[in-house]
N, C-alpha and C positions, 0 to 999 in steps of 0.2 A: 309466125309459122313456118316449120323448118321444110322447104322443098324437098320433093324424093330425089334429086340430085344429091341434097344435104345430108340425105338419112345416113346413118352410121352401117358400115359395112363390116360383118364377119371378115377377120385378117384370117390367113391360110393357118396361123400358126394355133387358133382357136379351133377352126374346121378339125385339123389335125389330132389336137387334144380329145374333141367330142369323138371320134372316130375309134382313140385308142380307149376310151371310158366305155364305148358299146361292146367294144370286141368280147371284154371279159363275161359282160351278160350272154352276149349270143353263145358263146363257149359253153359258161355255166349250163345253159338250156339243153343245149346240145348233149351235154354230159349225164345230164338229168334224165334225157331220153335216151341214151344207150345204157345208162344202168339199169332200166327198166326193163329195155330190150336183151340183158344180158341177164337177169334176175328170173324174167316170169317165163320164157319156155325152159322144158323140162325140169321144172321145181317139182312138178308133181306128175303123176300120170306114171308113174314107173316101181318095178320091184324094189327091193334094197339091193344095192349093186355091190357094196361090202361088208363084211360082218359087222363091223361098225353100225352100219343101218338096221341088220336083224336085231341086234344087240337093243338099239335104242328104241324101236320100235315095241319090243318086248317090255321094254321097263316103260313105255309110257302107256302101253295098253292096260300094263297092271295099275299102272297110278288111276286110270280111266274107270276101270273094273272096282278098284278098293277105295278111290277116293284120296289116298295116301300120298301125299306129294312130297312127304317129307325123307321116306328111306326108298331111294333108288331100289329096284327088287328084280332080280333076273329068275325067273320061276319061283323057287323058293329061298334061294341065296340073297341077301343084301349086297349090293355093290357100291361098297362106300367109298373106295377109291377116285370115285367120279362125283362129286356134289350134286345136287338135282337141279340148278338152275334150268339149264335146257332143257331136260325130261319134263321139269315141271311148267315151262313154258309151252311146250309142245302140246301137253296134255291138257293144258287152259285153254289153249286156242281150237283144239280140238273139240271140247266140251263146250265151250262157247258157240263154235260153228254148227256143232248140233242142234242148238237150244234155236240158235238163230232160224235154220234151214225149217224147225219144226214149229215156227211162230204162224199163225192163220194168216191168209192172203185174200184179198178180195176176191170175189168170184170172177172168172175169165182170165184171174193172175196166174202164172206160173213159174215159178225158179226155172230158170235156163238151164238143160241139162251139163252144159259145161261150168256150172258153178255147183254143181252137184257133187262134191267131194267125197271121198270115202274119209273114214276113219282117219286112216294113214294118210292121206295124201294132204287133210287138213292139217294132220300135227306137221308136214312137211313144210308150213306156212311160216314156223318157226326158224328153219333155215333161211327162209326170205328177209323175216324181219331180221335177224342178227346180220344176215350180210349187207342188210339197209344202214345198220347202224355200223358197219365197218367202214361202208360206200361213206357214210356223212362223216364222220370223225378223219378218216381218210383226207377229205376234200378240206374240212377245216383245220387237220394239222398241215397240210399242202401248204395253204393260205398263211397261216401264222408262220411257217419256216421262212417263207420267202417274202415277207412284208418290208418295205422299204419306202422310209418319208412317209408312213402310214399309208402305201399304197401297195398295190399289188398286180400282175399282169396276167390274171388268169391261172396261176399256178396250182392253185388248190384243184379246180377241174383239171388240169394236167396230171397232179399226181394220181387222180380216182382213174383216171384216161390209161395210166401207165398200170396201176394196179389192175384195173382190166383186162388188159393186155399180156397182164404175166400167166405163165402156163401154168404154174403151182396151184394159182387159185383156181383156174378153169376144173383142174382136177378134181376139185373137192368142193365147188361152191355149190353144187346143187344137191349136195348127200344129205343126210340128217346126222351130221356128226357134231359131238359139242366142241370143234376144233373152233367153230364158226363165231360161237357166244364167247369164246377165250380171245379170239383175234378182235372181235368188237371191244371187249373190255381193255384189250392191250391198247388200243390206237386211243380209247377216250384216255387212259390214264395217261399216255404221252403227252395228248393235247393237252392237258391240265399242266404238264411239267413244262411246256414250251412256252405258255402263255401266263405262269406263274408269275416270272418276274414283272408284267406289268397288269394283269389282273389276280389282284391277292385271292379275292373269295370265290370265283369262278376257277381259278385256278385250283384251288385246293378241291374245290365239289367236284372237280373231273377227275383229278388225279385218283379221289381215294372212291369214288362211284366206281371207276373203272380197273382199279384193283379189286374191291368186293365183287364185282361182276368176273373178272378173273379167276378168282377165289372160289366162287360157287360154281364156276362152269368145271372147272379142271385142278382144283386143290393148289397147291405151290407153287407149280412151275412161273405160272406167270408174275403170281405177284411178288416171286423172288427177284427176278430179271427187271419189274418196277422197280422194286424196294434199291436194288443195287446201284441202277442208274440213279435213283433220287438223291442216295449217299454219296456218291461219287461227282454230282452238278457242281456242287461248292467249289470245285478245281476250278469253275469259269467265274468269271465275275461277276456275271448277273444272278447268280445264284447265291453270291457268296456274301448274305447280308442277314441282319434279324426278321426283315419282311420275309424270307423263304422259308424262315422258321415257322412264322405263322400261316403260310401256303401247308405245311407240313402239319402242322396241327388240325387247322382245317381240314385236310385231306383223311386224317386219323379219324377226325369225329364223322365225316361221310360214309367210310369204310368200316367203322366199327359194328352197324346194325348188318353189314354183309358177313363178317368176319365173327360176331359174335350170337346173332340170334339163331342160326341152324344148328352149331354144335351145341348150342344151349338146348334147345327143343329137343336135337337127338339125345343128350344127357337124361332129362327129365323123361324121355320117351323108354330108354332104355340103356343104363349104366353101361352096359355090355359093349352094346353096341359103340358108346362113343369108344371105349376103350381100342375096340378093333379098329376104329378110324383113326384116331389121335394114333396110336402107339402102331399097330400092325400097317397100316395103309400111309400113312404120314410118317412118322419119327423114324419108324425102323426099317422101312421100306426105303428112305433116302441114305440111312444109316449105312444098309445091305448094302446099296448101290456102291457107296462110297469104299467099303472095306472088301466085298467080294469081286463084285463085276463080272459074274460069273455068268450070265445070260448072254451076252455079246460082249466081246473084249474091245476096250477102247480104238484099239489099233482097228480093229474090223469097222466100229462104227464111222472112225474116220476116213475109211476108205468108202465106205457107203455115201457118207455126205460130199465126198470128191467126186464122185461120180453122179452124185443126184443134183448138186447145187448149179451146176453150168446150166442145166435146161428146167430146173424148178424155178428158179429166179430170174429166168431170161423173160422180156429184156429190161426188167426194172436194175437187176444188179450191174450189167453192163452200163445201163445208161448212168447209173448214181457212180461209178465209178469215172466216166468222162465228165461227169459235172463239174468237179474241182480244175479241171484242166480249161473248159472254156466258158465258167464263170467264177474266177479266182478269187477277187476280193469279197463277192457276197457270199462265197460258199464259207470260206474260213471266217467272218464276222456274220455269222447267222446261229442265233442260240438255236432256232430251231434242228439245224443239221448236228450240231453237238448234240442234242438230245436223241436223234434218229440214230448217230452214229456210234456214240455209248450204250445205248439199248441194244444195236445190232452186234456188236463185237461183245458182248458179254452174250448176249441170245446164243448167237452161233459158236460161241466159246463152250457154252453150255451143252449144246447139241453134239460137238464134236468129241468130249471127252465123257458123256453120257453112253450107258452101257446099252442101253434101247434106241433103234434109228426106224422112223417111218416117216413119211415125206410130211404127212400131217402133222408132227411135231413142229414145223417149220412153218407152219401156216401162218402165225402172227407177225412172223420175222418179215413178210412182203411188204406191208404197209408202210415200215420206215425206209425202205429200198426205193419204194415208191414216190416218198416225197423227196429224198434226196435227190434221187432223178430228176423230179420236176423242174428243178431249177437250172437244169443244161439242157431241156428237150430244145428252146427256141433259140440257143446260142449255137446248136451245133454245127459245124462246118460245110459247106457244099459237098467237099469231097467223100464225107460220111453220109449225109442226107441223101444225093442223089443214088448209090447203090444199095441204101438201104430202102430207099421209095420201090426202086427196080426188083430187088429181089420179093420185098412184100407183095407187089401187083402179082409177080410171075408164080409165088407160092399159093398165094390165096386165089388166086384164079384159075389155077389147073386144079386145085383143091375142090372148087365150087363147081366146075364143070364136070369133075367126076363124081360127085355126089348128085347132083341133077340128072347127069346120064345115066346112073345108075337106079335112080328113083323112074325117069322115064321108061327104060328098059324093062322096070318091073310092072310098071302101069299097065304097058303094052302086050308085056309077054304073061303076064297073071302069076308068076315066080320067080324066084331070086335068080340072078345069074351064076349058072353053074360053074364057079371057078374055085382053082384049089384053096388060093388064100381065104376067100369069104369062106368057104366051106369049114377052112380049120377053126374059125371063130364064130361065125355066125350058122342057125340052122336053115336048111336050102328046102323045109317043106312049108315056109309059112306063106300064108295067104295076105295078099297085101289091100287094102281098105281105100278110098279114095274121100280124101276128106277135104272138101273145096276150103273152109278156113286156113287150113294150115298150109295148103298149096299157095293162097295169095299173101299169106303173110311170109312165108318163106322167099315168093317172088318179092317182096316189098324188102325185105332184108338184102336180097341179091342187088336190087335196084339203087337202093340207096347206098351200099360199099360201091357198082361201079361208079356212081354220081363222084362220090368222094374221090376214089383214085383218078377219075377223069378232071374234076375241077380242081382239087387240090394236087398240082403234080410238082416234083422235084423242081430246082432246088429249095423251094420256102418249106422251112420247117414245117409248117403245117399239112405238107403231103405225110409225113408220120402217121398223121389219124388214119391213115389206111390202115395199120396193123390192128389198133383196139376195134374199129369196124370189121376188120377180118376176122378178128375172133368173133366178134359177136354174130356175123353172117353164117361163118360154118359149124359154129355150135345151134345156131337158129334151126339151118337146113337138119343137122344131126338130128336136134328134138323133135322139127316140125315134120319132117319126110320121112326120117329112119327108125326114130325111138321106139315104135312097137317092136321091129324087127331086133334091135338091141336089146330090149327088154326080155325078149322071147328067149334068146340064147342065156341071158342070166337065169330067166325061168324054168330052163331046161339044161339040170346038171350036166345032162350026157350029149348035148348039143355042140357040145365043145371044149376039150380041156381045156384049152388057153383063154376062154374068156372071161373067166377070173383067175387071179395069179395069187390071189392073198392065200396065206398060210394060218388058217386059225386055230391056234392051240393057247391052251391056257397055261401058265405055270404058276405054281404057289407061291416061287421067289420074287414074283413080278406083282403080286399084291392082287391077281387076278387081271391085270393088264392082259388085254389080247396082244400078244407079241407077234408080229410079222415083217417082213422087209419085202414087200410089193415090190413088182418091177414097174416101172412107168405108165406101161400100158393098161396093165392090170389093176392100177389101186386108186 
């Protein structure tokens, strides 16, 4: 029998390894909670904030009324330059939600008012669904990119946190726009390309499915970038094999239903509509762009992206630029970084020379930047971490105080603060209503951010968690405390000339696409 003094004791090395293995689990759990807190507030309960949303809702209502999920229709006019995947998803969700609410309940049981969504709000759940898919594959992409010796150190969760903290995503994440479905398909396809050298079947399945989803969401743009990326990858050794050709074959088989079924059904429905989609809205549209480019000169487009890129991609792009300097060996040996880098170069190159420019067009390109950035976050030097932490705490702290102070003034005075800047954007005759659940949730968001800022201090890299947590807190404060006020400004066109700044004009040369170059504050 072994005495107690002779019992084996865990050495310090095994304890350290155990702690390191537990860290990614807790980081992943925290990231899941962050993702939920990011998606839910503000997803429903507001009017259309962009013309894209108004058009989406009109198309979805038409699908619900007619039961026709095949041809997106705006009024009496088919909208074929945008395939129906996103609209059909929203219509199906809204229809199912209505049926579920209509189910009989036991006596004495009632559906809470908070769960009684209007058809418009039920349709908005599609945005949440595609945002979840985007988040899931961004995390998987980050994890597959930074794996080393079969392990990683939470880079998947870090990639998702970087994406959540990126300003460009916050601008459109809670809108009913097809670009969310395109972004989800794009991230899914890139994940397939990254794992292709190691997992032949699933690499092909995710590559083909993501490409198909991107096609049925917004046509050829996403599949074009993915296709060129896939063709260029054999320049690198990992993809220069017969195994990769088999991956591409599986991807083609997985993509065929997405690429063939809808066009075939459209042709069987109406050959003339098929001709309009194939020639006018697909082939001739891109030939027209390449030949004429008369809507917006490429020089103007380049200038637009040079103005937009710094704030739209912040901080993902900045961290992605720093990553090769703080993690040199892993960066240049990572196949995932090569995939993300090639896709980013091709994607941004297409946007720079395209004759049309909107921030939404760059939404799919944020995930690759976040994945590259994830590798360098934990390696940043103190010289950068400390000032970044201090600026983060200062900026988000001041903004939180302003939002809370504004809300407290409204509650006590019963009217908005009569200030010139606010009056320029928001109605000054709005009646505020006390919502205890919204107040408690907003207070919880604030307390969590304060705890993170106080608990995780510089110079530890973990202190940078204060940025995505701050983004979630601020959006939560706006959505939970001020959303009805903001929504009133959108619902009342005369309330503010600058409440929305999009320019909704249709041009026949653009095949019916809404052309707008909105300012950062208004789109």
